[in-house]
Each structure stands twice: as structure tokens, then as C-alpha cells.
TORKOL-572730 format. One record per residue (C-alpha): residue number from 1; x, y, z; chain; residue in one letter. Coordinates in nm, 3 decimals. Layout:
residues N
+-----+---------+---------+---------+--------+---------+
: num :    east :   north :      up : cadena : residuo :
+-----+---------+---------+---------+--------+---------+
: NUM :       X :       Y :       Z :      A :       a :
...
+-----+---------+---------+---------+--------+---------+
//
This chain:
residues 100
+-----+---------+---------+---------+--------+---------+
: num :    east :   north :      up : cadena : residuo :
+-----+---------+---------+---------+--------+---------+
:   1 :  11.426 :   9.368 :   9.204 :      A :       m :
:   2 :  11.388 :   9.183 :   8.890 :      A :       t :
:   3 :  11.094 :   9.201 :   8.634 :      A :       m :
:   4 :  11.012 :   8.801 :   8.737 :      A :       d :
:   5 :  11.007 :   8.895 :   9.079 :      A :       r :
:   6 :  10.756 :   9.117 :   9.003 :      A :       l :
:   7 :  10.501 :   8.914 :   8.796 :      A :       w :
:   8 :  10.561 :   8.600 :   8.950 :      A :       f :
:   9 :  10.560 :   8.696 :   9.388 :      A :       g :
:  10 :  10.488 :   9.041 :   9.402 :      A :       i :
:  11 :  10.158 :   9.103 :   9.203 :      A :       l :
:  12 :  10.015 :   8.805 :   9.297 :      A :       p :
:  13 :  10.097 :   8.886 :   9.617 :      A :       a :
:  14 :   9.918 :   9.212 :   9.618 :      A :       i :
:  15 :   9.618 :   9.040 :   9.405 :      A :       v :
:  16 :   9.556 :   8.844 :   9.721 :      A :       i :
:  17 :   9.621 :   9.097 :   9.954 :      A :       i :
:  18 :   9.343 :   9.321 :   9.779 :      A :       i :
:  19 :   9.094 :   8.969 :   9.746 :      A :       a :
:  20 :   9.106 :   8.943 :  10.097 :      A :       g :
:  21 :   9.020 :   9.301 :  10.219 :      A :       t :
:  22 :   8.767 :   9.295 :   9.924 :      A :       m :
:  23 :   8.633 :   8.953 :  10.097 :      A :       l :
:  24 :   8.666 :   9.042 :  10.431 :      A :       s :
:  25 :   8.355 :   9.305 :  10.489 :      A :       p :
:  26 :   8.128 :   9.203 :  10.185 :      A :       a :
:  27 :   7.797 :   9.229 :  10.245 :      A :       r :
:  28 :   7.672 :   9.098 :   9.919 :      A :       n :
:  29 :   7.759 :   8.777 :   9.721 :      A :       r :
:  30 :   7.858 :   8.993 :   9.401 :      A :       v :
:  31 :   8.114 :   9.137 :   9.594 :      A :       v :
:  32 :   8.218 :   8.837 :   9.791 :      A :       g :
:  33 :   8.222 :   8.600 :   9.479 :      A :       g :
:  34 :   8.432 :   8.872 :   9.304 :      A :       f :
:  35 :   8.685 :   8.883 :   9.502 :      A :       a :
:  36 :   8.711 :   8.495 :   9.590 :      A :       a :
:  37 :   8.703 :   8.443 :   9.215 :      A :       w :
:  38 :   9.026 :   8.696 :   9.179 :      A :       l :
:  39 :   9.211 :   8.515 :   9.450 :      A :       a :
:  40 :   9.132 :   8.172 :   9.297 :      A :       a :
:  41 :   9.339 :   8.344 :   8.999 :      A :       a :
:  42 :   9.627 :   8.434 :   9.151 :      A :       a :
:  43 :   9.664 :   8.117 :   9.330 :      A :       g :
:  44 :   9.676 :   7.945 :   9.036 :      A :       a :
:  45 :   9.910 :   8.206 :   8.885 :      A :       w :
:  46 :  10.159 :   8.111 :   9.176 :      A :       l :
:  47 :  10.117 :   7.746 :   9.085 :      A :       v :
:  48 :  10.177 :   7.820 :   8.714 :      A :       l :
:  49 :  10.455 :   8.031 :   8.731 :      A :       a :
:  50 :  10.748 :   7.859 :   8.786 :      A :       p :
:  51 :  10.641 :   7.635 :   8.478 :      A :       t :
:  52 :  10.605 :   7.917 :   8.301 :      A :       l :
:  53 :  10.882 :   8.044 :   8.410 :      A :       a :
:  54 :  11.156 :   7.805 :   8.241 :      A :       l :
:  55 :  10.985 :   7.866 :   7.890 :      A :       s :
:  56 :  11.042 :   8.228 :   7.898 :      A :       w :
:  57 :  11.377 :   8.358 :   7.767 :      A :       q :
:  58 :  11.455 :   8.616 :   8.048 :      A :       t :
:  59 :  11.694 :   8.611 :   8.358 :      A :       t :
:  60 :  11.399 :   8.411 :   8.566 :      A :       s :
:  61 :  11.569 :   8.329 :   8.895 :      A :       q :
:  62 :  11.315 :   8.045 :   8.912 :      A :       i :
:  63 :  11.546 :   7.748 :   8.796 :      A :       t :
:  64 :  11.508 :   7.349 :   8.796 :      A :       p :
:  65 :  11.745 :   7.378 :   9.040 :      A :       a :
:  66 :  11.539 :   7.580 :   9.305 :      A :       m :
:  67 :  11.528 :   7.303 :   9.567 :      A :       s :
:  68 :  11.183 :   7.147 :   9.622 :      A :       l :
:  69 :  11.117 :   7.316 :   9.947 :      A :       a :
:  70 :  11.176 :   7.673 :   9.813 :      A :       e :
:  71 :  10.886 :   7.531 :   9.513 :      A :       q :
:  72 :  10.617 :   7.396 :   9.729 :      A :       l :
:  73 :  10.695 :   7.683 :  10.009 :      A :       g :
:  74 :  10.701 :   7.991 :   9.738 :      A :       f :
:  75 :  10.494 :   7.865 :   9.484 :      A :       f :
:  76 :  10.291 :   7.526 :   9.413 :      A :       y :
:  77 :  10.214 :   7.500 :   9.858 :      A :       g :
:  78 :  10.086 :   7.860 :   9.863 :      A :       v :
:  79 :   9.916 :   7.889 :   9.546 :      A :       g :
:  80 :   9.753 :   7.556 :   9.619 :      A :       l :
:  81 :   9.658 :   7.673 :   9.921 :      A :       a :
:  82 :   9.511 :   7.987 :   9.769 :      A :       v :
:  83 :   9.325 :   7.828 :   9.488 :      A :       t :
:  84 :   9.153 :   7.585 :   9.742 :      A :       l :
:  85 :   9.064 :   7.849 :   9.999 :      A :       l :
:  86 :   8.921 :   8.075 :   9.715 :      A :       a :
:  87 :   8.703 :   7.799 :   9.548 :      A :       t :
:  88 :   8.538 :   7.702 :   9.836 :      A :       f :
:  89 :   8.465 :   8.069 :   9.925 :      A :       t :
:  90 :   8.309 :   8.132 :   9.587 :      A :       a :
:  91 :   8.114 :   7.804 :   9.606 :      A :       g :
:  92 :   7.985 :   7.933 :   9.932 :      A :       r :
:  93 :   7.904 :   8.262 :   9.765 :      A :       m :
:  94 :   7.717 :   8.097 :   9.525 :      A :       a :
:  95 :   7.455 :   7.917 :   9.754 :      A :       v :
:  96 :   7.174 :   8.102 :   9.810 :      A :       r :
:  97 :   7.058 :   8.111 :  10.213 :      A :       a :
:  98 :   6.750 :   7.945 :  10.284 :      A :       r :
:  99 :   6.540 :   8.115 :  10.485 :      A :       t :
: 100 :   6.159 :   8.018 :  10.674 :      A :       r :
+-----+---------+---------+---------+--------+---------+
//
């Protein structure tokens, strides 16, 4: 267990899980919108983390030699999917239903 693994993998996953559990039973737009933006921020962090890891002077396990499949599967692909779903949900929470 390293600090880089904590910051780049475990904490974003915990935030995404918390946002998902907040979003599932959300009865109002405030809680749902907050959870959606929380998940979007965590997804964006997964996309930005490999780039930021290269600039930090720590013993990062995220190296330029990491294969493309690993980068897409662990960071970019997952972060993009979470960010897209979260921003779609945030948009749905921002629209007020029209009732007659």
C-alpha cells in the first residue's frame, strides 16, 4: 500500500461509491445534484491522476511505461465513464419536471 495508490485509486473509488449510494435513494434535486457533481469530480480525478503523478517527485506506481490497456482500464476509461454518467445525472437533476 503506497500513498500514490491511496490518492490515485482508493480515494476516488470511495468517493464514487459514496456518491452512488447518495444518488440512488435521492428524493430531491439538491442531494441528487450534489451526489452527481461529487461523482463527476472523482471521475475527473481519475482522468487527471496519471498526468499529475508524472510531475510529482514520489515513487509513483503510475509510470510512462505502464501499458495503454492498464491506463485505459484503470484510469482514463473508468474516469471518463464516471464523469459522463455523473454529468448526465447532474443535468437531469437540474431540469425541473413539468407538471400539468
